[in-house]
py3Dmol code that shows the C-alpha trace and the ligand (Angstrom):
import py3Dmol

protein = """\
ATOM      1  CA  MET A   1     -33.812  24.527 -14.334  1.00  0.00           C
ATOM      2  CA  LYS A   2     -30.605  26.406 -14.609  1.00  0.00           C
ATOM      3  CA  PHE A   3     -28.187  26.967 -11.733  1.00  0.00           C
ATOM      4  CA  PRO A   4     -25.235  29.482 -11.825  1.00  0.00           C
ATOM      5  CA  ALA A   5     -21.872  27.751 -11.795  1.00  0.00           C
ATOM      6  CA  SER A   6     -21.178  28.378  -8.188  1.00  0.00           C
ATOM      7  CA  ALA A   7     -24.599  27.032  -7.168  1.00  0.00           C
ATOM      8  CA  ILE A   8     -23.749  23.833  -9.105  1.00  0.00           C
ATOM      9  CA  CYS A   9     -20.580  23.720  -7.232  1.00  0.00           C
ATOM     10  CA  ILE A  10     -22.128  24.128  -3.866  1.00  0.00           C
ATOM     11  CA  ILE A  11     -24.665  21.202  -4.714  1.00  0.00           C
ATOM     12  CA  ALA A  12     -21.850  19.131  -6.199  1.00  0.00           C
ATOM     13  CA  THR A  13     -19.568  19.651  -3.257  1.00  0.00           C
ATOM     14  CA  ILE A  14     -22.069  17.888  -1.056  1.00  0.00           C
ATOM     15  CA  ILE A  15     -21.788  14.906  -3.345  1.00  0.00           C
ATOM     16  CA  ILE A  16     -18.196  14.895  -4.733  1.00  0.00           C
ATOM     17  CA  SER A  17     -16.854  18.247  -3.854  1.00  0.00           C
ATOM     18  CA  CYS A  18     -15.517  20.476  -6.592  1.00  0.00           C
ATOM     19  CA  GLY A  19     -13.808  23.885  -7.485  1.00  0.00           C
ATOM     20  CA  LYS A  20     -10.615  24.767  -5.699  1.00  0.00           C
ATOM     21  CA  SER A  21     -11.271  22.570  -2.781  1.00  0.00           C
ATOM     22  CA  THR A  22     -10.937  19.493  -4.918  1.00  0.00           C
ATOM     23  CA  ASP A  23      -7.467  20.474  -6.181  1.00  0.00           C
ATOM     24  CA  TYR A  24      -5.972  19.497  -2.800  1.00  0.00           C
ATOM     25  CA  ILE A  25      -5.810  16.401  -0.791  1.00  0.00           C
ATOM     26  CA  VAL A  26      -6.001  17.577   2.729  1.00  0.00           C
ATOM     27  CA  ASP A  27      -3.471  15.792   4.921  1.00  0.00           C
ATOM     28  CA  LYS A  28      -3.417  17.226   8.534  1.00  0.00           C
ATOM     29  CA  SER A  29      -1.064  20.285   8.604  1.00  0.00           C
ATOM     30  CA  TYR A  30      -0.400  20.714   4.869  1.00  0.00           C
ATOM     31  CA  GLN A  31      -2.109  20.250   1.560  1.00  0.00           C
ATOM     32  CA  ILE A  32      -0.706  18.328  -1.471  1.00  0.00           C
ATOM     33  CA  ASP A  33      -1.478  19.498  -5.120  1.00  0.00           C
ATOM     34  CA  ASP A  34      -0.863  16.558  -7.304  1.00  0.00           C
ATOM     35  CA  LYS A  35      -2.357  18.033 -10.445  1.00  0.00           C
ATOM     36  CA  ASN A  36       0.939  18.903 -12.071  1.00  0.00           C
ATOM     37  CA  SER A  37       3.486  16.280 -13.169  1.00  0.00           C
ATOM     38  CA  SER A  38       7.124  16.722 -14.121  1.00  0.00           C
ATOM     39  CA  ARG A  39       8.356  15.428 -17.403  1.00  0.00           C
ATOM     40  CA  GLY A  40      11.855  14.701 -16.021  1.00  0.00           C
ATOM     41  CA  GLN A  41      11.219  11.337 -14.255  1.00  0.00           C
ATOM     42  CA  ASN A  42      11.708   7.677 -14.734  1.00  0.00           C
ATOM     43  CA  GLU A  43      11.156   4.352 -12.955  1.00  0.00           C
ATOM     44  CA  ARG A  44      13.339   3.655  -9.814  1.00  0.00           C
ATOM     45  CA  ALA A  45      14.381   0.264 -11.370  1.00  0.00           C
ATOM     46  CA  SER A  46      16.345   0.420 -14.608  1.00  0.00           C
ATOM     47  CA  SER A  47      17.982  -2.986 -14.326  1.00  0.00           C
ATOM     48  CA  LEU A  48      17.105  -6.649 -13.721  1.00  0.00           C
ATOM     49  CA  ILE A  49      19.202  -8.854 -11.702  1.00  0.00           C
ATOM     50  CA  PHE A  50      19.048 -12.616 -11.492  1.00  0.00           C
ATOM     51  CA  HIS A  51      20.362 -14.786  -8.758  1.00  0.00           C
ATOM     52  CA  TYR A  52      20.347 -18.333  -7.566  1.00  0.00           C
ATOM     53  CA  THR A  53      19.704 -18.853  -3.743  1.00  0.00           C
ATOM     54  CA  ALA A  54      22.131 -21.836  -3.443  1.00  0.00           C
ATOM     55  CA  LEU A  55      19.541 -23.243  -0.987  1.00  0.00           C
ATOM     56  CA  PRO A  56      16.376 -25.338  -0.954  1.00  0.00           C
ATOM     57  CA  PHE A  57      13.140 -23.566  -1.105  1.00  0.00           C
ATOM     58  CA  GLU A  58      12.282 -23.329   2.679  1.00  0.00           C
ATOM     59  CA  GLU A  59      15.619 -22.148   3.605  1.00  0.00           C
ATOM     60  CA  SER A  60      15.792 -19.697   0.829  1.00  0.00           C
ATOM     61  CA  LEU A  61      12.393 -18.259   1.969  1.00  0.00           C
ATOM     62  CA  ARG A  62      13.627 -17.969   5.481  1.00  0.00           C
ATOM     63  CA  VAL A  63      16.849 -16.397   4.746  1.00  0.00           C
ATOM     64  CA  LEU A  64      15.243 -13.879   2.336  1.00  0.00           C
ATOM     65  CA  THR A  65      12.556 -12.897   4.831  1.00  0.00           C
ATOM     66  CA  ALA A  66      14.366 -13.104   8.200  1.00  0.00           C
ATOM     67  CA  GLY A  67      17.752 -11.643   7.635  1.00  0.00           C
ATOM     68  CA  ALA A  68      19.417  -8.610   6.138  1.00  0.00           C
ATOM     69  CA  VAL A  69      19.467 -10.136   2.582  1.00  0.00           C
ATOM     70  CA  SER A  70      16.323  -9.814   0.552  1.00  0.00           C
ATOM     71  CA  ALA A  71      15.008  -9.793  -3.084  1.00  0.00           C
ATOM     72  CA  HIS A  72      11.881  -8.548  -4.704  1.00  0.00           C
ATOM     73  CA  TRP A  73      10.920 -11.925  -6.031  1.00  0.00           C
ATOM     74  CA  LEU A  74      11.553 -15.588  -5.206  1.00  0.00           C
ATOM     75  CA  VAL A  75      10.936 -18.280  -7.846  1.00  0.00           C
ATOM     76  CA  PRO A  76      10.508 -21.816  -6.408  1.00  0.00           C
ATOM     77  CA  GLU A  77      11.659 -24.900  -8.456  1.00  0.00           C
ATOM     78  CA  ASN A  78       8.264 -26.017  -9.326  1.00  0.00           C
ATOM     79  CA  GLY A  79       4.472 -25.117  -9.103  1.00  0.00           C
ATOM     80  CA  ASN A  80       3.032 -22.043 -10.415  1.00  0.00           C
ATOM     81  CA  LYS A  81       3.442 -19.731  -7.399  1.00  0.00           C
ATOM     82  CA  ILE A  82       5.925 -16.799  -7.314  1.00  0.00           C
ATOM     83  CA  TYR A  83       6.762 -15.127  -3.997  1.00  0.00           C
ATOM     84  CA  LYS A  84       6.755 -11.373  -3.805  1.00  0.00           C
ATOM     85  CA  LEU A  85       9.016 -10.322  -0.825  1.00  0.00           C
ATOM     86  CA  VAL A  86       9.582  -6.662  -1.372  1.00  0.00           C
ATOM     87  CA  ASP A  87       7.539  -4.085  -3.343  1.00  0.00           C
ATOM     88  CA  GLU A  88       9.358  -3.208  -6.510  1.00  0.00           C
ATOM     89  CA  ASN A  89       9.033   0.438  -5.618  1.00  0.00           C
ATOM     90  CA  LYS A  90      11.263  -0.237  -2.669  1.00  0.00           C
ATOM     91  CA  ARG A  91      14.776  -1.320  -2.614  1.00  0.00           C
ATOM     92  CA  ALA A  92      15.733  -4.918  -1.748  1.00  0.00           C
ATOM     93  CA  TYR A  93      19.202  -5.985  -0.580  1.00  0.00           C
ATOM     94  CA  HIS A  94      20.307  -8.541  -3.150  1.00  0.00           C
ATOM     95  CA  ALA A  95      23.345  -7.099  -5.050  1.00  0.00           C
ATOM     96  CA  GLY A  96      25.851  -6.149  -2.348  1.00  0.00           C
ATOM     97  CA  ILE A  97      28.958  -4.359  -3.700  1.00  0.00           C
ATOM     98  CA  SER A  98      28.044  -4.012  -7.388  1.00  0.00           C
ATOM     99  CA  THR A  99      28.692  -2.000 -10.568  1.00  0.00           C
ATOM    100  CA  TRP A 100      27.361  -2.124 -14.011  1.00  0.00           C
ATOM    101  CA  LYS A 101      27.980   0.372 -16.956  1.00  0.00           C
ATOM    102  CA  GLY A 102      29.818   2.700 -14.381  1.00  0.00           C
ATOM    103  CA  ARG A 103      26.905   2.835 -11.952  1.00  0.00           C
ATOM    104  CA  THR A 104      27.574   1.496  -8.346  1.00  0.00           C
ATOM    105  CA  ASN A 105      25.097   0.135  -5.698  1.00  0.00           C
ATOM    106  CA  ILE A 106      22.943  -1.552  -8.020  1.00  0.00           C
ATOM    107  CA  ASN A 107      20.362  -2.354  -5.127  1.00  0.00           C
ATOM    108  CA  ASP A 108      19.274   1.323  -5.678  1.00  0.00           C
ATOM    109  CA  THR A 109      18.220   0.910  -9.203  1.00  0.00           C
ATOM    110  CA  SER A 110      17.244  -2.718  -9.832  1.00  0.00           C
ATOM    111  CA  VAL A 111      14.600  -5.341  -9.347  1.00  0.00           C
ATOM    112  CA  GLY A 112      16.194  -8.522  -7.876  1.00  0.00           C
ATOM    113  CA  VAL A 113      14.948 -12.006  -8.589  1.00  0.00           C
ATOM    114  CA  GLU A 114      16.140 -14.895  -6.676  1.00  0.00           C
ATOM    115  CA  ILE A 115      15.763 -18.390  -8.115  1.00  0.00           C
ATOM    116  CA  VAL A 116      15.596 -21.630  -5.991  1.00  0.00           C
ATOM    117  CA  ASN A 117      18.591 -23.433  -7.385  1.00  0.00           C
ATOM    118  CA  LEU A 118      21.533 -25.184  -5.530  1.00  0.00           C
ATOM    119  CA  GLY A 119      24.055 -23.705  -7.700  1.00  0.00           C
ATOM    120  CA  PHE A 120      26.946 -26.049  -8.105  1.00  0.00           C
ATOM    121  CA  MET A 121      28.556 -29.064  -6.256  1.00  0.00           C
ATOM    122  CA  CYS A 122      32.262 -29.634  -6.162  1.00  0.00           C
ATOM    123  CA  LEU A 123      33.255 -32.872  -7.779  1.00  0.00           C
ATOM    124  CA  ASP A 124      36.177 -33.215  -5.276  1.00  0.00           C
ATOM    125  CA  GLY A 125      33.682 -33.064  -2.321  1.00  0.00           C
ATOM    126  CA  ASN A 126      34.842 -29.504  -1.134  1.00  0.00           C
ATOM    127  CA  ALA A 127      32.570 -26.742  -0.232  1.00  0.00           C
ATOM    128  CA  ASP A 128      34.088 -24.554  -2.961  1.00  0.00           C
ATOM    129  CA  CYS A 129      36.149 -25.313  -5.891  1.00  0.00           C
ATOM    130  CA  THR A 130      37.471 -23.889  -9.099  1.00  0.00           C
ATOM    131  CA  LYS A 131      35.232 -23.793 -12.177  1.00  0.00           C
ATOM    132  CA  GLU A 132      36.805 -26.973 -13.658  1.00  0.00           C
ATOM    133  CA  LYS A 133      35.584 -29.039 -10.676  1.00  0.00           C
ATOM    134  CA  ARG A 134      32.003 -27.662 -10.653  1.00  0.00           C
ATOM    135  CA  LYS A 135      28.932 -29.606 -11.545  1.00  0.00           C
ATOM    136  CA  TRP A 136      26.009 -27.124 -11.982  1.00  0.00           C
ATOM    137  CA  PHE A 137      22.349 -27.786 -11.037  1.00  0.00           C
ATOM    138  CA  PRO A 138      19.932 -27.432 -13.998  1.00  0.00           C
ATOM    139  CA  TYR A 139      16.954 -25.200 -13.804  1.00  0.00           C
ATOM    140  CA  PRO A 140      13.891 -27.388 -14.373  1.00  0.00           C
ATOM    141  CA  GLU A 141      11.565 -26.625 -17.332  1.00  0.00           C
ATOM    142  CA  GLU A 142       8.651 -25.811 -15.058  1.00  0.00           C
ATOM    143  CA  GLN A 143      10.821 -23.167 -13.333  1.00  0.00           C
ATOM    144  CA  GLN A 144      12.223 -21.752 -16.606  1.00  0.00           C
ATOM    145  CA  THR A 145       8.567 -20.980 -17.705  1.00  0.00           C
ATOM    146  CA  LEU A 146       7.916 -19.214 -14.289  1.00  0.00           C
ATOM    147  CA  ILE A 147      11.190 -17.212 -14.661  1.00  0.00           C
ATOM    148  CA  VAL A 148      10.320 -16.123 -18.255  1.00  0.00           C
ATOM    149  CA  GLU A 149       6.780 -15.157 -17.297  1.00  0.00           C
ATOM    150  CA  LEU A 150       7.928 -13.148 -14.371  1.00  0.00           C
ATOM    151  CA  ALA A 151      10.702 -11.480 -16.214  1.00  0.00           C
ATOM    152  CA  LYS A 152       8.350 -10.577 -19.228  1.00  0.00           C
ATOM    153  CA  ASP A 153       6.124  -8.627 -16.627  1.00  0.00           C
ATOM    154  CA  ILE A 154       9.029  -6.932 -15.025  1.00  0.00           C
ATOM    155  CA  GLN A 155      10.294  -5.905 -18.410  1.00  0.00           C
ATOM    156  CA  LYS A 156       6.727  -4.569 -19.356  1.00  0.00           C
ATOM    157  CA  ARG A 157       6.613  -2.610 -16.110  1.00  0.00           C
ATOM    158  CA  PHE A 158      10.079  -1.028 -16.237  1.00  0.00           C
ATOM    159  CA  GLN A 159      11.065  -1.100 -20.055  1.00  0.00           C
ATOM    160  CA  ILE A 160      14.518  -2.238 -19.009  1.00  0.00           C
ATOM    161  CA  ASP A 161      17.286  -1.904 -21.588  1.00  0.00           C
ATOM    162  CA  PRO A 162      18.204  -5.427 -22.943  1.00  0.00           C
ATOM    163  CA  LEU A 163      21.898  -4.915 -21.851  1.00  0.00           C
ATOM    164  CA  CYS A 164      20.603  -4.096 -18.202  1.00  0.00           C
ATOM    165  CA  VAL A 165      19.116  -7.586 -17.771  1.00  0.00           C
ATOM    166  CA  VAL A 166      22.098  -9.002 -16.192  1.00  0.00           C
ATOM    167  CA  ALA A 167      23.416 -11.832 -13.669  1.00  0.00           C
ATOM    168  CA  HIS A 168      24.734 -11.233 -10.234  1.00  0.00           C
ATOM    169  CA  SER A 169      28.005 -12.539 -11.709  1.00  0.00           C
ATOM    170  CA  ASP A 170      27.981  -9.710 -14.231  1.00  0.00           C
ATOM    171  CA  ILE A 171      27.666  -6.946 -11.663  1.00  0.00           C
ATOM    172  CA  ALA A 172      29.792  -8.425  -8.945  1.00  0.00           C
ATOM    173  CA  VAL A 173      32.837  -9.669 -11.035  1.00  0.00           C
ATOM    174  CA  GLY A 174      35.034 -12.107  -9.074  1.00  0.00           C
ATOM    175  CA  ARG A 175      32.702 -12.180  -6.174  1.00  0.00           C
ATOM    176  CA  LYS A 176      29.563 -14.050  -7.507  1.00  0.00           C
ATOM    177  CA  SER A 177      28.870 -16.908  -9.874  1.00  0.00           C
ATOM    178  CA  ASP A 178      25.111 -16.861  -9.901  1.00  0.00           C
ATOM    179  CA  PRO A 179      22.757 -17.547 -11.594  1.00  0.00           C
ATOM    180  CA  GLY A 180      25.549 -19.674 -13.333  1.00  0.00           C
ATOM    181  CA  PRO A 181      25.976 -21.014 -16.815  1.00  0.00           C
ATOM    182  CA  LEU A 182      22.637 -23.106 -17.044  1.00  0.00           C
ATOM    183  CA  PHE A 183      20.528 -20.123 -16.561  1.00  0.00           C
ATOM    184  CA  PRO A 184      18.075 -19.773 -19.433  1.00  0.00           C
ATOM    185  CA  TRP A 185      19.277 -16.415 -21.036  1.00  0.00           C
ATOM    186  CA  LYS A 186      18.595 -17.678 -24.470  1.00  0.00           C
ATOM    187  CA  LEU A 187      15.157 -18.563 -23.782  1.00  0.00           C
ATOM    188  CA  LEU A 188      14.439 -15.229 -21.927  1.00  0.00           C
ATOM    189  CA  ALA A 189      15.982 -13.225 -24.947  1.00  0.00           C
ATOM    190  CA  GLU A 190      13.506 -15.315 -27.297  1.00  0.00           C
ATOM    191  CA  ASN A 191      10.780 -13.984 -25.109  1.00  0.00           C
ATOM    192  CA  GLY A 192      11.910 -10.405 -25.437  1.00  0.00           C
ATOM    193  CA  VAL A 193      13.834 -10.051 -22.240  1.00  0.00           C
ATOM    194  CA  GLY A 194      17.541  -9.386 -22.077  1.00  0.00           C
ATOM    195  CA  SER A 195      20.124 -10.059 -24.874  1.00  0.00           C
ATOM    196  CA  TRP A 196      21.563 -12.924 -26.690  1.00  0.00           C
ATOM    197  CA  VAL A 197      23.419 -13.477 -30.033  1.00  0.00           C
ATOM    198  CA  THR A 198      23.281 -16.516 -32.172  1.00  0.00           C
ATOM    199  CA  GLU A 199      26.291 -18.485 -33.462  1.00  0.00           C
ATOM    200  CA  ASN A 200      25.661 -16.967 -36.937  1.00  0.00           C
ATOM    201  CA  GLU A 201      25.702 -13.405 -35.502  1.00  0.00           C
ATOM    202  CA  ILE A 202      28.990 -14.300 -33.973  1.00  0.00           C
ATOM    203  CA  ILE A 203      30.493 -15.766 -37.142  1.00  0.00           C
ATOM    204  CA  ARG A 204      29.399 -12.748 -39.094  1.00  0.00           C
ATOM    205  CA  GLU A 205      31.427 -10.523 -36.637  1.00  0.00           C
ATOM    206  CA  ILE A 206      34.461 -12.928 -36.805  1.00  0.00           C
ATOM    207  CA  GLN A 207      34.447 -12.251 -40.531  1.00  0.00           C
ATOM    208  CA  ASN A 208      34.222  -8.490 -40.025  1.00  0.00           C
ATOM    209  CA  ILE A 209      37.099  -8.781 -37.486  1.00  0.00           C
ATOM    210  CA  ASN A 210      39.222 -10.741 -40.008  1.00  0.00           C
ATOM    211  CA  LYS A 211      38.470  -8.100 -42.767  1.00  0.00           C
ATOM    212  CA  ASN A 212      39.362  -5.132 -40.535  1.00  0.00           C
ATOM    213  CA  ILE A 213      42.133  -6.244 -38.380  1.00  0.00           C
ATOM    214  CA  HIS A 214      45.130  -8.135 -39.693  1.00  0.00           C
ATOM    215  CA  SER A 215      47.003  -8.805 -36.657  1.00  0.00           C
ATOM    216  CA  ASP A 216      46.052 -11.101 -33.601  1.00  0.00           C
ATOM    217  CA  ILE A 217      43.280  -9.545 -31.597  1.00  0.00           C
ATOM    218  CA  SER A 218      44.897  -8.044 -28.481  1.00  0.00           C
ATOM    219  CA  ARG A 219      43.648  -8.476 -24.953  1.00  0.00           C
ATOM    220  CA  LEU A 220      43.384  -4.684 -24.820  1.00  0.00           C
ATOM    221  CA  LEU A 221      40.801  -4.719 -27.505  1.00  0.00           C
ATOM    222  CA  VAL A 222      38.686  -7.260 -25.683  1.00  0.00           C
ATOM    223  CA  GLN A 223      39.052  -5.262 -22.434  1.00  0.00           C
ATOM    224  CA  ILE A 224      37.844  -2.047 -23.980  1.00  0.00           C
ATOM    225  CA  ARG A 225      34.755  -3.716 -25.230  1.00  0.00           C
ATOM    226  CA  LEU A 226      34.131  -5.642 -21.999  1.00  0.00           C
ATOM    227  CA  TYR A 227      34.445  -2.261 -20.226  1.00  0.00           C
ATOM    228  CA  GLU A 228      32.143  -0.493 -22.659  1.00  0.00           C
ATOM    229  CA  PHE A 229      29.762  -3.317 -22.354  1.00  0.00           C
ATOM    230  CA  GLY A 230      29.447  -2.642 -18.624  1.00  0.00           C
ATOM    231  CA  TYR A 231      32.133  -4.883 -16.784  1.00  0.00           C
ATOM    232  CA  GLU A 232      34.016  -3.066 -14.026  1.00  0.00           C
ATOM    233  CA  ILE A 233      37.505  -4.216 -14.846  1.00  0.00           C
ATOM    234  CA  LYS A 234      39.751  -1.056 -14.559  1.00  0.00           C
ATOM    235  CA  ASN A 235      42.547  -0.599 -12.189  1.00  0.00           C
ATOM    236  CA  LEU A 236      40.971   0.800  -9.022  1.00  0.00           C
ATOM    237  CA  ASN A 237      43.294   3.859  -9.196  1.00  0.00           C
ATOM    238  CA  VAL A 238      42.028   4.653 -12.763  1.00  0.00           C
ATOM    239  CA  SER A 239      38.840   6.852 -12.866  1.00  0.00           C
ATOM    240  CA  ASP A 240      36.191   6.278 -15.473  1.00  0.00           C
ATOM    241  CA  ASN A 241      36.998   9.743 -17.103  1.00  0.00           C
ATOM    242  CA  PHE A 242      40.597   8.867 -17.385  1.00  0.00           C
ATOM    243  CA  VAL A 243      39.793   5.886 -19.593  1.00  0.00           C
ATOM    244  CA  LEU A 244      37.294   7.802 -21.618  1.00  0.00           C
ATOM    245  CA  ASP A 245      39.652  10.752 -22.075  1.00  0.00           C
ATOM    246  CA  LYS A 246      42.550   8.539 -23.017  1.00  0.00           C
ATOM    247  CA  MET A 247      40.440   6.901 -25.689  1.00  0.00           C
ATOM    248  CA  LYS A 248      39.483  10.115 -27.134  1.00  0.00           C
ATOM    249  CA  LYS A 249      42.699  12.012 -26.866  1.00  0.00           C
ATOM    250  CA  ASN A 250      44.928   9.250 -28.252  1.00  0.00           C
ATOM    251  CA  TYR A 251      42.912   8.269 -31.290  1.00  0.00           C
ATOM    252  CA  GLY A 252      39.866  10.388 -31.445  1.00  0.00           C
ATOM    253  CA  TYR A 253      37.681   7.503 -30.412  1.00  0.00           C
ATOM    254  CA  ASP A 254      34.728   8.853 -28.153  1.00  0.00           C
ATOM    255  CA  ALA A 255      33.461   5.936 -26.232  1.00  0.00           C
ATOM    256  CA  LYS A 256      30.373   7.986 -25.528  1.00  0.00           C
ATOM    257  CA  LYS A 257      29.383   7.936 -29.161  1.00  0.00           C
ATOM    258  CA  ILE A 258      30.317   4.343 -29.775  1.00  0.00           C
ATOM    259  CA  GLN A 259      31.335   3.466 -33.287  1.00  0.00           C
ATOM    260  CA  ILE A 260      31.108  -0.211 -33.092  1.00  0.00           C
ATOM    261  CA  SER A 261      32.288  -0.866 -36.594  1.00  0.00           C
ATOM    262  CA  ASP A 262      35.425   1.088 -36.153  1.00  0.00           C
ATOM    263  CA  LEU A 263      37.684  -1.828 -35.169  1.00  0.00           C
ATOM    264  CA  SER A 264      40.848  -0.809 -36.908  1.00  0.00           C
ATOM    265  CA  ALA A 265      40.865   2.530 -35.185  1.00  0.00           C
ATOM    266  CA  LEU A 266      40.278   0.690 -31.827  1.00  0.00           C
ATOM    267  CA  SER A 267      43.148  -1.677 -32.446  1.00  0.00           C
ATOM    268  CA  GLU A 268      45.532   1.378 -32.911  1.00  0.00           C
ATOM    269  CA  PHE A 269      44.858   2.271 -29.333  1.00  0.00           C
ATOM    270  CA  ASN A 270      47.546  -0.539 -28.458  1.00  0.00           C
ATOM    271  CA  LYS A 271      50.205   1.915 -29.789  1.00  0.00           C
ATOM    272  CA  TYR A 272      49.551   4.460 -27.084  1.00  0.00           C
ATOM    273  CA  ILE A 273      48.836   2.507 -24.018  1.00  0.00           C
ATOM    274  CA  SER A 274      49.254  -1.060 -22.512  1.00  0.00           C
ATOM    275  CA  ASP A 275      46.459  -3.100 -21.231  1.00  0.00           C
ATOM    276  CA  GLU A 276      47.689  -3.115 -17.571  1.00  0.00           C
ATOM    277  CA  ASP A 277      47.817   0.660 -17.484  1.00  0.00           C
ATOM    278  CA  ILE A 278      44.119   0.794 -17.492  1.00  0.00           C
ATOM    279  CA  PHE A 279      42.584  -2.633 -16.864  1.00  0.00           C
ATOM    280  CA  ASP A 280      43.202  -4.919 -13.855  1.00  0.00           C
ATOM    281  CA  PRO A 281      44.336  -8.485 -15.169  1.00  0.00           C
ATOM    282  CA  LYS A 282      42.711 -10.411 -12.479  1.00  0.00           C
ATOM    283  CA  LEU A 283      39.465  -8.500 -12.890  1.00  0.00           C
ATOM    284  CA  THR A 284      39.662  -8.953 -16.692  1.00  0.00           C
ATOM    285  CA  ASP A 285      39.869 -12.845 -16.330  1.00  0.00           C
ATOM    286  CA  GLN A 286      36.970 -12.860 -13.843  1.00  0.00           C
ATOM    287  CA  ALA A 287      34.833 -10.595 -16.134  1.00  0.00           C
ATOM    288  CA  ILE A 288      35.620 -12.938 -19.139  1.00  0.00           C
ATOM    289  CA  ASP A 289      34.303 -15.820 -16.969  1.00  0.00           C
ATOM    290  CA  SER A 290      31.155 -13.895 -16.076  1.00  0.00           C
ATOM    291  CA  PHE A 291      30.735 -13.071 -19.786  1.00  0.00           C
ATOM    292  CA  LEU A 292      31.126 -16.589 -20.903  1.00  0.00           C
ATOM    293  CA  MET A 293      28.645 -17.899 -18.234  1.00  0.00           C
ATOM    294  CA  HIS A 294      26.142 -15.393 -19.596  1.00  0.00           C
ATOM    295  CA  TYR A 295      26.755 -15.305 -23.468  1.00  0.00           C
ATOM    296  CA  LEU A 296      28.827 -18.314 -24.324  1.00  0.00           C
ATOM    297  CA  PRO A 297      27.751 -20.954 -21.687  1.00  0.00           C
ATOM    298  CA  GLU A 298      28.912 -23.899 -23.739  1.00  0.00           C
ATOM    299  CA  GLU A 299      32.463 -22.580 -24.025  1.00  0.00           C
ATOM    300  CA  TYR A 300      32.400 -21.794 -20.248  1.00  0.00           C
ATOM    301  CA  LEU A 301      31.420 -25.384 -19.489  1.00  0.00           C
ATOM    302  CA  SER A 302      33.950 -26.895 -21.722  1.00  0.00           C
ATOM    303  CA  ASN A 303      36.572 -25.180 -19.485  1.00  0.00           C
ATOM    304  CA  LYS A 304      38.494 -23.829 -22.472  1.00  0.00           C
ATOM    305  CA  ILE A 305      38.766 -20.043 -22.682  1.00  0.00           C
ATOM    306  CA  PRO A 306      37.846 -19.207 -26.260  1.00  0.00           C
ATOM    307  CA  GLU A 307      40.349 -17.131 -28.329  1.00  0.00           C
ATOM    308  CA  ASN A 308      40.252 -13.348 -27.893  1.00  0.00           C
ATOM    309  CA  LYS A 309      38.591 -13.121 -31.439  1.00  0.00           C
ATOM    310  CA  LYS A 310      35.530 -15.105 -30.452  1.00  0.00           C
ATOM    311  CA  ILE A 311      34.994 -13.106 -27.322  1.00  0.00           C
ATOM    312  CA  LEU A 312      35.427  -9.844 -29.239  1.00  0.00           C
ATOM    313  CA  ALA A 313      33.067 -11.079 -32.013  1.00  0.00           C
ATOM    314  CA  THR A 314      30.472 -11.944 -29.443  1.00  0.00           C
ATOM    315  CA  LEU A 315      30.699  -8.499 -27.726  1.00  0.00           C
ATOM    316  CA  GLN A 316      30.612  -6.774 -31.084  1.00  0.00           C
ATOM    317  CA  ALA A 317      27.632  -8.710 -32.253  1.00  0.00           C
ATOM    318  CA  LEU A 318      25.876  -7.805 -29.009  1.00  0.00           C
ATOM    319  CA  LEU A 319      26.802  -4.130 -29.113  1.00  0.00           C
ATOM    320  CA  ILE A 320      25.423  -4.018 -32.857  1.00  0.00           C
ATOM    321  CA  LYS A 321      22.276  -5.868 -32.071  1.00  0.00           C
ATOM    322  CA  TYR A 322      21.500  -3.941 -28.951  1.00  0.00           C
ATOM    323  CA  PRO A 323      22.862  -0.448 -29.551  1.00  0.00           C
ATOM    324  CA  ASN A 324      23.812   0.688 -26.084  1.00  0.00           C
ATOM    325  CA  ARG A 325      25.047   3.886 -24.590  1.00  0.00           C
ATOM    326  CA  ALA A 326      28.566   2.829 -23.758  1.00  0.00           C
ATOM    327  CA  ARG A 327      29.469   3.625 -20.248  1.00  0.00           C
ATOM    328  CA  ILE A 328      26.259   5.700 -19.697  1.00  0.00           C
ATOM    329  CA  GLY A 329      24.503   3.467 -17.129  1.00  0.00           C
ATOM    330  CA  CYS A 330      21.056   1.829 -17.259  1.00  0.00           C
ATOM    331  CA  GLY A 331      18.071   4.170 -17.150  1.00  0.00           C
ATOM    332  CA  PHE A 332      19.717   7.578 -18.002  1.00  0.00           C
TER     333      PHE A 332
END
"""
ligand_1 = """\
1
ZN
Zn 23.207 -13.405 -6.040
"""
view = py3Dmol.view(width=600, height=400)
view.addModel(protein, "pdb")
view.setStyle({"model": 0}, {"cartoon": {"style": "trace"}})
view.addModel(ligand_1, "xyz")
view.setStyle({"model": 1}, {"stick": {}})
view.zoomTo()
view.show()
C-alpha cells in the first residue's frame, strides 16, 4: 500500500513527528533551529593549568567547593578517584591574575587541575622562604598515574597545544610557585601531554648556538625567547605591539613568523635596544625561575642559575620540537 509523502508525514508525526515541525525545538515563546552549524568555532578551553593545593585532601576539597576559589578537577594523593568540581564547559576560578602568550585572564580559556600536594616546607621553620630554603613535597607514584590519565583525557577532549599545558607558576610569574619542580612534566610529555626536551636535544641546540653566535649569549636574547615562548616579562608601559614592531623594524625579524634557526639575526637586536628598554629585570628573573621549575627542574633544585646559553638552548629546542605561534595565544 502506497501513501503520498504528506500522508506518511501525518502518520509519522504521530510517532516521531516529521517535516517542518521537526526542524524546530519548541521552547516556550521562541523556537530554536539547530540544524545549521558555524565552521568558525572552537572549544572554550585552549590551555591546561596545573596547580597544587598546598593543603591536605579534606581541606583542599572544602576550600575548592565552599569558597570563591575553584578548579575543574581535584586529584587526591592516592586511590583511584578524581573529583570533578566544575563542568569543563564552565569557568572555574583557579588562575587569578594571569597571562600566557599575550592572553590574559586564563580562567576564561583553561581547564584547571588542582593536585593535593603540600607544596614546600621551609627548612628555616618560617611559613615562607626563598627557594634555597625550600624542601618540596614529592608527588606519589599512584598520584602521578592519576594525573597522567586525567591529563590524557583532557588533552583528547580539547586538543590542547603542547605549549599551552603549563603551570600556575608559568602564567602567574613571580606570584605563584605551583605545582613546583617535582611535578611530573616529563612523564606527562612521554604520555603525549605538554612539552619536554631531553638533555641530548638541549646539547644539540648548544652546538647550534656555538656555531651561530660567537659572542656570549646576552640576557636580551634569552628574554626575547622567553617572551615568544609565552612568559609575561615586559615592562608594564610597553605594549605587545611595541615589542613586535621593534623586532620587525630594527632587523626585519617578524616574531609572528618565528624563524627559530635565525639566531645570529636575533643577536643583532642588541645593537638597537637594551634589554631593560623592553623587559622588566625582576619579572625576567622570576620567569627564569618558572621556566627552570618546569623544564630544567634539576637545575632549579640545585639552586644554581644555569648560564644564559643553556636556558636559550632549552627554549630553542622546545620551539623547534613544538613549532608554536609566537605571541599568538593558545586556541587561535
Ligand atoms: Zn595554583
